C-alpha positions in Angstrom: 1.8 -7.7 -27.4 3.4 -11.1 -26.9 2.1 -14.6 -26.5 3.7 -17.0 -24.0 2.9 -20.7 -23.3 3.0 -22.3 -19.9 2.2 -25.9 -18.7 1.1 -27.3 -15.4 2.6 -25.7 -12.3 4.4 -23.1 -14.4 1.1 -21.1 -14.4 1.3 -20.6 -10.7 2.5 -16.9 -10.8 -0.3 -16.0 -13.1 -3.3 -17.7 -11.4 -4.4 -14.3 -9.9 -4.2 -12.7 -13.4 -6.3 -15.4 -14.9 -8.9 -15.3 -12.1 -9.2 -11.6 -12.7 -9.7 -12.0 -16.5 -12.3 -14.8 -16.1 -14.3 -12.7 -13.6 -14.2 -9.6 -15.9 -14.7 -11.1 -19.3 -17.3 -13.6 -18.4 -19.6 -10.9 -16.9 -20.5 -10.0 -20.5 -23.2 -11.8 -22.6 -23.6 -14.7 -23.2 -22.1 -15.9 -19.9 -23.3 -13.1 -17.6 -21.2 -14.7 -14.9 -21.2 -13.2 -11.5 -17.9 -14.8 -10.4 -15.5 -14.2 -7.6 -11.7 -14.2 -7.8 -11.5 -16.7 -4.9 -13.6 -19.3 -6.8 -11.7 -18.7 -10.0 -8.3 -19.2 -8.3 -9.6 -22.6 -7.0 -10.9 -23.6 -10.4 -7.6 -22.7 -12.1 -5.5 -24.5 -9.5 -7.1 -27.8 -10.9 -5.5 -27.0 -14.3 -2.2 -26.1 -12.7 -2.0 -29.5 -11.1 -2.2 -31.3 -14.4 1.2 -31.9 -16.1 -0.5 -31.9 -19.5 -2.5 -28.7 -19.1 -1.8 -25.7 -21.3 -2.1 -22.0 -20.7 -1.6 -19.6 -23.5 -1.1 -16.0 -22.2 -1.3 -12.7 -24.1 0.8 -9.9 -22.5 0.7 -6.2 -23.1 4.0 -5.3 -21.4 3.9 -7.2 -18.1 0.1 -7.2 -17.9 -1.9 -10.4 -18.8 -4.7 -9.2 -21.1 -5.8 -12.6 -22.4 -5.5 -16.3 -21.7 -6.6 -19.6 -23.1 -6.5 -23.0 -21.4 -6.7 -26.7 -22.1 -6.4 -30.1 -20.4 -6.9 -33.7 -21.3 -10.7 -34.5 -21.1 -9.8 -37.5 -18.9 -8.7 -35.0 -16.2 -11.8 -32.9 -16.3 -14.9 -33.4 -14.0 -17.6 -36.0 -14.6 -20.0 -33.2 -15.8 -17.7 -32.7 -18.8 -16.9 -36.4 -19.5 -20.4 -37.9 -19.0 -21.9 -36.7 -22.3 -19.1 -38.2 -24.3 -19.2 -41.5 -22.5 -23.0 -41.7 -23.1 -22.5 -40.8 -26.7 -19.9 -43.5 -27.3 -16.8 -41.3 -27.3 -13.6 -42.1 -25.3 -12.6 -39.2 -23.1 -9.0 -40.5 -23.1 -8.8 -39.5 -26.8 -10.1 -36.0 -26.4 -8.3 -32.8 -25.4 -10.6 -30.2 -23.8 -10.3 -26.4 -24.3 -11.3 -24.7 -21.0 -11.8 -21.1 -22.2 -10.4 -18.2 -24.1 -10.7 -14.8 -22.4 -9.4 -11.6 -23.9 -10.1 -8.0 -22.9 -12.1 -6.1 -25.5 -9.4 -3.6 -26.3 -7.2 -6.4 -27.7 -9.8 -8.2 -29.8 -9.7 -8.3 -33.6 -5.9 -8.7 -33.7 -5.7 -12.4 -34.4 -5.1 -13.4 -30.8 -8.1 -15.6 -30.7 -6.8 -17.5 -33.7 -3.4 -17.9 -32.0 -5.1 -19.3 -28.9 -6.7 -22.1 -31.0 -3.5 -22.7 -32.9 -1.4 -23.1 -29.8 -3.9 -25.4 -28.0 -4.3 -27.6 -31.1 -0.6 -27.9 -31.6 -0.3 -28.9 -27.9 -3.0 -31.5 -28.3 -1.3 -33.1 -31.3 2.1 -33.5 -29.7 1.5 -36.6 -27.6 -0.2 -38.4 -30.6 -3.0 -39.9 -28.5 -5.8 -37.3 -28.9 -8.1 -37.6 -31.9 -10.3 -34.6 -31.1 -10.3 -31.2 -29.5 -13.5 -29.8 -28.0 -14.9 -27.0 -26.0 -18.4 -26.2 -24.6 -20.4 -23.1 -24.9 -23.4 -21.7 -23.1 -26.7 -21.6 -24.9 -28.8 -18.4 -24.4 -32.2 -17.7 -26.1 -32.3 -15.3 -29.0 -34.6 -13.0 -27.1 -32.6 -12.9 -23.8 -33.2 -9.5 -22.2 -29.5 -8.9 -21.7 -28.4 -9.8 -25.2 -26.7 -6.6 -26.7 -28.1 -5.3 -29.9 -24.6 -5.6 -31.5 -23.8 -9.0 -30.2 -22.1 -11.3 -32.8 -22.2 -15.0 -32.0 -18.9 -16.8 -32.3 -20.3 -19.8 -34.2 -18.9 -18.6 -37.6 -15.4 -18.1 -36.1 -15.5 -21.6 -34.6 -16.6 -23.1 -37.9 -13.8 -21.4 -39.7 -11.4 -23.0 -37.3 -12.8 -26.4 -38.2 -15.1 -26.9 -35.2 -18.5 -28.6 -35.6 -21.4 -28.1 -33.2 -22.4 -31.3 -31.6 -25.8 -30.4 -30.0 -26.4 -34.0 -28.9 -23.4 -33.6 -26.5 -24.9 -31.5 -23.8 -24.4 -30.8 -20.1 -25.4 -28.2 -17.5 -23.5 -25.9 -15.2 -24.8 -23.7 -12.5 -23.7 -20.2 -11.8 -25.2 -16.9 -10.6 -26.0 -14.5 -13.4 -25.2 -10.8 -13.1 -28.0 -9.3 -11.1 -29.4 -12.5 -9.8 -29.5 -13.7 -6.2 -29.0 -17.5 -6.7 -27.3 -19.9 -9.1 -29.3 -21.4 -11.9 -28.4 -24.3 -14.3 -27.3 -23.2 -17.7 -27.5 -25.5 -20.8 -24.1 -26.0 -22.5 -23.3 -27.9 -25.7 -20.0 -29.0 -27.2 -18.1 -28.2 -30.4 -15.5 -30.6 -31.7 -12.7 -30.8 -34.2 -11.1 -34.0 -35.6 -7.3 -33.5 -35.3 -6.4 -37.1 -36.2 -6.0 -36.4 -39.9 -4.5 -32.9 -39.6 
């Protein structure tokens, strides 16, 4: 297992790998995302066009088994920025973490921690970001597809110094596994102050 870091256009050769990972990993609860590689490649191309984007890749041999991304919030879509503007935050001072996806066989080996460490280090380098953040989908406790052994990631995020900011909310639409049409999903943000670290 090795970890490699790429920025901007350097991710080009791995767009297909990342699209595959997102489609596979996000099918599981709580996302239940019925994605397509074509859409994922288009989404990831947006990150690849940013000179300040970050891709942290986990390899087993030559196979990408995990990835984590980030980009300045100012380069994200309005759906991401609007809750912060409304709440009095400056998106120019926030670095956004897109996602962390890791195949199940490689979990529990510290790779998730490494994903956070690499993204936070990247966000600190320019000296102009005060906070890192990411958003997570909210599913009801009694969701019918919630596995009996599901363990929420909130405790892990808290240990990494992230605080849930439920007042910072947005919605995104996608088609759940087994559904015919897209529906809006509530999402809320988690934040960490990196200005004093």
